[in-house]
N, C-alpha and C positions, 0 to 999 in steps of 0.2 A: 567531218563534214556531214550535214544532214542529208538524208536521202529523200528524194521527191519521186512522185509517180509510183509505179508498181513496186511493191515490196517495201515501201517506206516503213510499214509497221514492224518488219523484222530487222530493220537496220540496227547496227550497234552504235556505240558512241555514248557520250554523256547524256543523261536524261533531259537536260535543257535543250539539246538539239532535236529531241523527238517530240517536243511539246506541241508543235504547230502542224497538225495534220492538214491535208488539203481541205477537209471539211471545216476545220476551225478558221482557216484563212478565208474561206468562202463566206463565213458568217460575220466578218468584220463590217461589211457594208450595211447589212440590216441592223447590226448592233449599234453602229454610229447613228443611223437614222433614228433608232429608238431613243438613244441618249440625247440627241439634239431635239427630239420632240419634247423631252422632259424639260430641257432648258438649254439656252445658248451657252457655249463653252469654248474654252481655249483648247488647243491641241493637247497640251500637257494634262489638263483635267480629263480629257477624253481617254487618254492613255491609262490614267489611273482608274477611271470608271470601267474600262474594258477589263482591266486586271481584276476588279471587284466582281465583274460578271462571271469570271472564271475563264476568260479567254487566255489568260497568261500574259507573260511579258512579250508583247509584240514589239518589234523594232519600230521606233518612231517613224522611220522613212516609209514604212508600209501604211501607217495610219495617215500621214500627211499626203502621201500620193493618192490614197483613196479619197481623202477630203477634196483634193484638187480635182480629181475626176468627177466627183459628185457635184462640185461647183460648176465645172464645165457643162454638166448635164442640166444645170439649173435646179438641182435638188437642195443645195445649200448655198448660202451666201455668206461672205465674210467681210468684216470691217476691222480696221485697226483700232484697238482700244488705246487711246492716248491719255486717258484720265488717271493712269497709274502715276504714283509719285516716285516709284523706284524702278529702275531697269528700263530696257527699251520697250517700245509699244509692242503689244502682242495681238495676233489675229484672233478674233472671236467669231465662231461659226454659229449659224442659226439655220433652222429648217425653213424651207420655202413651201408654198402651196404645192408645187410640183414634187417636192420631197415628201410631203405628206401622202400624195398619190403613190409615189414609189414605195413608201413604207406599207401602204395598204396592199400593193401587189406582192411585196415581200411576205407579208403576213399570210396571204393565200398560199404562196409557194412553200413557206415554212410549214403550214398545216399539212400540205400534201407530203412534204418530206418527213414530217413526224409520223404520218401514217405508214409510209414506206419503212422507216426505221423500226417502228413497232413490229411490223410484219417480219422484217429481217431478224430482229432480236428473238421473236417468238419461234420462228423456224430454226434459227441457229441454236436455240436451247433444247430442241427436241433431240432425243437420242435416236440413233438409226438402228 
């Protein structure tokens, strides 16, 4: 079973259980906003794109729950795509104007986080 919270980095178990650090999970929301700014997409496509970004194999329920939460906030909207010729209709998600504002806020926050991470890496590399 994956460990969460304190000590997660030192946990044992198979590598696939250790792939999703708390930091990685926290970045799913801004990653989805970036991907949806690029183009409207289905959940399955977003899962594949997250994997390409290096987020790793996130369980679909995490991504769909995040999309529902962002929709409730008005950051994304979804519609059923019925023009498909095969299979059931699929939900397609797109960024709203509020989502664009949320993404801008995330960009500022990520910039601050980048600066902090740089400081931590620099200080962690110094020998005592």
